C-alpha positions in Angstrom: 105.3 133.5 111.3 104.5 135.4 108.1 101.0 135.3 106.5 100.2 134.7 102.8 97.3 135.4 100.5 97.0 133.3 97.4 94.6 134.7 95.0 92.7 133.3 91.8 93.6 129.7 92.5 91.8 126.7 91.0 91.9 123.8 93.4 92.3 120.1 92.3 92.1 117.6 95.2 90.5 114.7 93.6 87.0 115.3 95.0 85.8 116.4 91.5 86.7 115.4 87.9 87.4 119.2 87.2 89.1 122.1 88.8 87.2 124.4 91.0 86.3 127.9 90.2 89.0 130.4 91.2 89.2 131.1 94.9 91.5 133.1 97.4 93.3 131.2 100.0 94.5 132.8 103.2 97.3 131.2 105.3 98.4 132.4 108.7 100.7 130.6 111.4 101.1 127.6 109.0 97.4 126.9 108.5 94.9 127.7 106.1 92.4 130.2 107.7 90.1 131.2 104.9 89.2 129.8 101.4 86.6 131.5 99.2 85.9 134.1 96.6 87.0 137.7 97.4 88.8 136.9 100.7 89.7 140.1 102.5 92.9 139.4 104.4 95.9 141.5 105.4 98.9 139.5 104.3 102.6 139.9 104.4 102.7 138.7 101.0 100.3 138.1 98.0 100.5 135.6 95.1 98.2 135.9 92.2 97.8 132.5 90.6 95.9 133.9 87.5 93.5 130.9 87.5 96.3 128.4 87.8 96.1 125.0 89.4 96.8 124.4 93.1 96.5 121.1 95.0 96.9 120.1 98.7 100.5 118.9 99.4 100.7 115.3 98.2 100.8 112.3 100.7 102.7 109.1 100.2 101.1 106.5 102.5 103.8 103.9 102.2 107.6 104.9 102.2 110.7 103.6 103.7 112.9 106.7 104.2 115.8 104.8 105.8 115.9 102.3 102.9 119.2 103.5 101.1 119.5 100.2 99.1 117.2 97.5 97.9 119.4 95.0 99.8 117.8 95.6 103.1 120.0 93.1 104.9 123.0 95.2 104.0 121.1 98.3 104.9 120.5 97.2 108.3 124.4 96.9 108.8 125.1 100.5 107.8 126.0 103.0 110.6 123.2 104.9 112.1 124.8 108.3 111.4 125.3 107.6 107.7 121.7 106.3 107.4 120.3 109.4 108.9 122.3 111.7 106.6 121.3 109.8 103.6 117.9 109.7 104.6 117.6 113.4 104.9 118.7 113.7 101.5 116.2 111.2 100.1 113.4 112.9 102.1 114.3 116.4 100.7 113.9 115.0 97.2 110.5 113.5 98.2 109.6 117.2 99.3 110.7 118.5 95.9 108.4 116.1 94.3 105.4 117.7 96.1 105.1 115.1 99.0 104.6 117.2 101.9 103.8 114.4 104.2 104.8 110.6 104.1 103.9 107.7 106.2 106.9 105.5 106.9 106.1 101.8 107.3 109.2 100.6 109.0 112.5 102.1 110.1 112.1 105.8 110.6 112.3 106.9 114.2 111.2 109.7 116.5 114.8 111.3 115.9 114.1 111.8 112.2 110.5 113.1 112.8 111.8 115.5 115.3 114.5 116.8 113.1 112.0 117.6 110.5 109.7 119.3 113.0 112.5 121.3 114.3 113.6 122.5 110.8 116.9 120.7 110.9 116.2 119.4 107.5 113.7 120.1 104.7 111.7 117.0 104.4 108.0 115.9 104.3 106.1 115.6 107.6 106.7 112.1 108.9 104.1 109.7 110.2 105.8 106.8 111.8 105.3 103.2 113.1 108.8 102.7 114.3 110.2 99.5 113.6 107.8 96.8 111.7 107.3 93.7 113.7 108.2 90.5 112.2 108.6 86.8 113.5 111.8 84.7 113.1 112.0 83.7 109.4 109.5 86.3 108.4 109.6 89.5 106.4 112.5 91.8 107.7 114.5 88.7 108.8 117.3 89.0 106.3 119.3 86.0 107.5 119.6 83.3 104.8 118.9 79.6 105.6 122.7 79.1 106.6 122.9 82.0 109.0 121.9 82.0 112.7 123.4 85.4 113.8 121.4 86.8 116.7 118.8 89.5 115.6 118.2 91.4 118.9 120.4 94.3 117.4 117.8 94.9 114.6 115.7 97.2 116.7 118.7 99.6 117.5 119.9 100.0 114.0 118.2 102.9 112.1 118.9 101.1 108.7 116.8 98.1 110.0 113.1 98.1 108.7 112.1 95.8 111.5 112.6 93.9 114.4 112.2 90.1 115.3 110.0 88.6 117.9 108.1 85.5 118.7 105.2 84.8 121.1 102.2 86.6 122.5 104.1 88.2 125.4 106.9 89.3 123.0 104.4 90.9 120.7 102.8 93.0 123.5 106.1 94.0 124.7 107.4 95.2 121.2 104.1 97.0 120.5 104.4 98.9 123.7 107.9 99.6 123.2 107.4 101.1 119.7 104.5 103.1 121.0 106.6 104.2 123.8 109.3 105.4 121.5 106.9 107.6 119.4 105.2 105.2 117.0 101.9 106.5 115.8 100.4 103.1 114.7 101.7 99.5 114.7 103.0 97.9 111.5 102.9 94.0 111.4 104.5 91.7 108.8 101.6 89.5 108.5 102.6 87.8 105.4 105.6 86.8 103.4 107.3 89.4 101.2 109.6 90.1 98.2 112.5 91.6 99.8 113.5 89.0 102.4 115.0 85.5 101.7 113.0 82.9 103.6 109.4 84.0 103.6 107.2 83.1 100.6 104.2 85.2 99.8 101.2 83.5 101.4 103.3 82.5 104.3 100.8 82.8 107.4 103.4 84.4 109.7 102.5 85.0 113.4 99.8 83.0 115.2 96.2 84.5 115.4 96.9 85.1 119.2 100.0 87.1 118.3 97.9 89.3 115.8 95.2 89.8 118.2 97.8 90.9 120.9 99.2 93.5 118.6 95.7 94.9 117.9 94.7 94.9 121.7 97.7 97.0 122.6 97.5 99.4 119.7 93.6 99.9 120.3 94.4 100.4 123.9 96.8 103.1 123.1 94.2 104.8 120.8 95.6 103.8 117.6 95.5 101.0 114.9 97.6 98.1 113.2 98.3 98.0 109.6 99.6 94.8 108.1 102.0 94.0 105.2 99.8 91.7 103.2 99.5 90.0 99.9 97.5 86.7 100.0 93.8 86.6 100.4 93.9 84.1 103.3 96.6 86.2 105.2 94.4 89.4 104.5 91.3 87.8 106.0 93.1 86.5 108.9 94.5 89.8 109.7 91.1 91.4 109.3 89.5 89.0 111.6 92.2 89.9 114.2 91.2 93.5 113.9 93.7 95.1 111.4 92.5 98.3 110.0 94.6 98.9 107.0 96.1 96.5 104.4 99.4 97.4 102.8 99.8 96.1 99.3 96.9 93.7 99.0 97.8 92.4 95.5 96.2 89.0 95.8 93.0 89.9 97.6 89.8 88.1 96.1 86.7 90.0 94.8 84.9 88.9 98.1 87.6 90.4 100.2 87.6 93.6 98.4 83.7 93.8 99.1 84.3 92.9 102.9 86.9 95.9 103.1 84.5 98.2 101.4 81.7 97.3 103.7 83.7 97.2 107.0 85.6 100.5 106.1 89.3 99.4 106.3 91.8 101.1 104.1 94.1 99.5 101.5 97.5 101.1 100.3 98.6 99.6 97.0 102.2 100.0 96.2 102.4 99.0 92.4 105.2 101.2 91.2 107.6 99.2 93.5 106.9 96.0 91.6 107.2 97.6 88.3 110.7 99.1 89.0 111.8 96.0 90.8 111.0 93.7 88.0 112.8 96.2 85.6 115.9 97.3 87.7 115.8 95.5 90.9 119.1 93.6 90.4 120.8 96.7 89.4 119.9 98.2 92.7 121.0 95.2 94.9 117.9 93.3 95.3 118.9 89.6 95.8 118.1 87.0 93.3 115.6 85.1 95.4 113.6 88.3 95.9 113.5 89.1 92.2 111.9 85.7 91.5 108.9 86.6 93.8 108.0 89.7 91.9 105.9 88.1 88.9 103.6 86.6 91.5 102.3 89.9 92.8 103.0 92.5 90.0 100.1 92.1 87.4 97.4 91.1 90.1 98.0 94.2 92.0 97.3 96.4 89.1 94.2 94.5 88.2 92.8 95.0 91.8 92.9 98.7 91.5 89.8 98.9 89.3 88.0 96.4 91.5 88.7 98.4 94.7 87.6 101.7 92.9 84.3 100.2 91.8 83.8 98.9 95.3 84.4 102.2 97.0 87.4 101.1 99.0 89.3 103.8 100.6 92.6 103.6 98.8 95.8 105.5 99.9 98.6 106.4 97.7 101.8 104.2 98.2 105.1 103.9 96.5 107.3 101.7 98.9 110.4 102.1 96.7 113.9 101.2 98.0 117.3 102.7 97.5 118.1 104.1 94.0 114.5 103.4 92.8 113.1 106.2 95.1 113.2 108.8 92.4 110.3 106.8 90.6 108.0 107.8 93.6 105.7 109.8 91.5 105.3 107.1 88.8 102.5 105.6 90.8 100.3 108.4 89.6 100.4 107.7 85.7 100.7 103.8 86.5 97.2 104.0 88.4 95.8 106.3 85.9 95.9 103.4 83.3 93.2 101.6 85.5 91.2 104.1 87.3 90.0 107.9 86.8 92.5 110.6 87.4 90.4 112.2 89.9 90.6 108.9 92.1 94.3 108.6 91.6 94.7 112.3 92.9 92.3 111.6 95.8 94.4 108.8 96.9 97.2 111.2 97.6 95.1 113.9 99.2 91.7 113.3 100.9 91.8 109.6 101.0 95.5 109.5 102.0 94.6 111.7 105.1 91.9 109.2 106.1 94.5 106.5 106.0 96.7 108.5 108.3 93.6 109.3 110.6 94.5 113.0 109.9 91.4 114.2 108.1 90.9 118.0 108.4 94.6 118.3 109.1 96.1 117.2 105.8 95.1 116.5 102.2 92.7 119.5 101.8 92.8 123.1 101.4 90.3 123.9 103.9 90.3 126.2 107.1 92.2 124.7 109.9 94.3 122.3 107.8 98.1 122.5 107.6 98.9 125.1 104.9 100.5 122.4 102.6 100.0 123.3 98.9 101.6 122.8 95.5 100.9 124.7 92.2 100.9 122.7 89.1 101.6 124.1 85.5 98.7 122.6 83.8 95.7 120.3 84.8 96.8 117.0 86.4 93.1 115.8 85.9 94.1 115.9 82.2 97.8 114.7 82.4 98.9 112.9 85.6 102.5 113.1 84.2 102.5 116.7 85.5 103.0 115.3 89.0 106.1 113.3 87.9 109.5 114.5 86.7 110.8 115.3 90.1 108.5 118.3 90.6 109.5 120.0 87.4 106.0 121.2 86.7 105.5 122.5 90.3 106.6 126.2 90.4 105.5 126.4 94.2 105.6 124.0 97.1 104.4 125.1 100.6 104.7 123.1 103.7 103.0 124.7 106.7 102.8 127.9 104.9 106.5 128.2 104.1 107.8 128.0 100.5 110.1 125.1 100.2 110.1 125.9 96.3 109.2 129.0 94.6 109.9 129.6 90.9 111.0 132.9 89.8 108.1 135.1 88.7 105.5 134.0 91.3 
């Protein structure tokens, strides 16, 4: 693998409210090997950034790379081969927006992950949970009230976000099966949701014993459980069971925010998805009964951001967009920037995102030993978060593992 020396770069990673002083960044074998002033390094190639801004490769902590349409019931029915090819197309677009790593919260399998690792497609590095786990009538059960179709086939369909199970023994078996198949953590649908027909938000899906069984299996495997959660009661129930990450969290109380800050769990808000669903969900195939649920969570989620920031909660960047809405992935940056400082918004997609993924020192920072994921930005995103939008238009350089996935002329 070739080596690279990037000279005179000013780092913005969210750990400060201003860019760092110019430094040199040495890259070899896909990793950062030295970062500092006046680095002496015999590289195959040298780039002079001329005091321009660079950032760690961005991390989106909540995506669904197999969600080709907002109608997830229909998505589950599509052929696996078609889903794989469409997913590759969508993931390349994510990479071109500067997202060099994404965490999939239901659907992506080891095959897609290995395809990226083996260079069969240009895509973000994938962190996967396999299928999200839901109960009968819960989130990811896309049968309506007049349908009784068997759902055992869900787990074998690439386009299905989740699988259905009931009971403690079934929960243990499903968790073990997903971990055996390559899952790096477990995702539980521990509350109702927007995109499925029969589970209102605040629906206390799964019994406490079922939730605890999932945590026991995950911890025994050396990993953790993350939960799809909106309602405050559901969130506390999951935390009591041992969940270590809250996805969404729109309706959590001030007391629960303080609890999470005190106990050290993570939260991944996904506000851009409600913004887009409210405006264009029907155009992209979201069923009417799902659109009706959006108002319950949209405004509350935005208001919670400032509360979590003030409390010191570790917050990851998340988009959770479906189908044709996925191009709005970077819209979460300026949306969050209306409520919290720009450095905190950026940190949620770099340093704090790496904490959510349990990959501190590997991702989200331009430091020796980390994967050489890096983007250059035309301008200072601390002053204008919109520079991180527009499909990577303001990113002349995108490196993933030290390899240029995008390099503008003149660099």
